[in-house]
N, C-alpha and C positions, 0 to 999 in steps of 0.2 A: 332081419330075417326072423320071422316068427318061429320057425322050426327050432332055432338054436338059441334065441335070445341074444344074438350077437348082431353087431352092425358092421358093415364094410365101408371103409372110408377110402375113396380113390382120389388121386391128386387131380386138381383142375387141369383142363386141357392145355393151359399155357405153361405148365411146369414141365421140366425136362426129365422127370422121374416117372417110373412105372410102378413104384412101390405102393402097395395097398396095406391098409391096417385093419385088423379085425379087433373090434372092441366088444367085450361082453364078460359074462361070468367066467372066472378062471377055469372052472371045471367043464365049461362048454366051448372053450376056444378051439380045441381040436375039431369038434363037431362043426363049428362055424367055418373053420378053414376048409374042411372037407366039402362042405356044401358050396362054398365059394368056388373051389376048384372044379366041382362038378358043373356048376352053372357056366363057368368060363369055358369049359371043354365043349360045351354045346354051341358055342359061338363059331361062326364061319368067317374067315378073314380072306379077302381078296385084295391083293396089292396091284396098283397100277404104276408101272415104272415110267415116269414122265420123261426120262432121258430120251426115250425113243421118240416121243412126240415133239420134244422141244430141243432137239440136238442142234438145230440151226438158229436158235434164239440169239440175237445179237449180244445180249448181256449174260448169256449162259442159261442152261436148263434150270438150275436151282433158283436163280433169281426170278425167272419167268414163272416157275411153278409157284413160288411164294406170292408173287403179284396176282396171279390168277386165283389162288386160294383166297386171298384177301377180298378180291372182287366178288367171288362167289358167296363168301360169307356176308359181305355188305349187301348183296342183292337178295339175300335170304334163300338162295338156291339150295343151300345145305339143308335147311328146314323142309323145303318143298320135296327134296330128294328123300328125306327121311320119311315123310308122310306117304309118298307114292311107292316106295320100295321097302318100307319098314327096315331101313338100313341106315347106319351111321357112317358118315365120311370122316375119317381121321386125317387131318392135315398134319404134316411134320411141324415140329416146333424147334426153336433153337437155331443158332447161327450155323451149326455144322450139320444140320439135318439134310438127308438125301431128298431129292425131288420126287419121292414116291408118296402116293396117297394110299390109304387103306380103307376098305369098305368092310364093315362088321355087321353081321345079321345072324338071326337064328336059323334061317332057311338057306340051305346051300344053293338051291335054284335061284332064289332072289339075289343071293350074293353074286352069282355069275351074271344075271341080267342087269343088276345094278352096276357092276363093273363095266359091262359093255356100254351102258348108257353114259356113264361118266367118261369113258374113253371118247365117245362121240362128242360130248360136251367140250372136252379139252380140244378136240380138233376144230371146233367152231370158233376158237379164239386163236388165230394164227400168231406166230411168234413176232411178227412185225408190229403188232399193236403194243 
């Protein structure tokens, strides 16, 4: 972050932590933290509760959600989605994660339209598959 001389280190998506680290000159860390918080507050998050979509899944909603997330990642639909909606899909990680997916973007309207499209995508993959 050029304004503060600090860097923000976020955990990789496969980690179960949401801790971020701000690294920089000691006298500018507060300024770096404030800027990071300001940038994060401008993000819009829309969750999709896949329990509703996958409640009839033979092996459970969580397992079907994870399998579908892996499939979408393998088919690069996640990257395509990011390009078309300027939004990021965040799939849950870890063994105890809920079957909810999150969409994060800077634009609240795009967040809603992206959520609606992702909901349609999940409906295109029935639980019997």
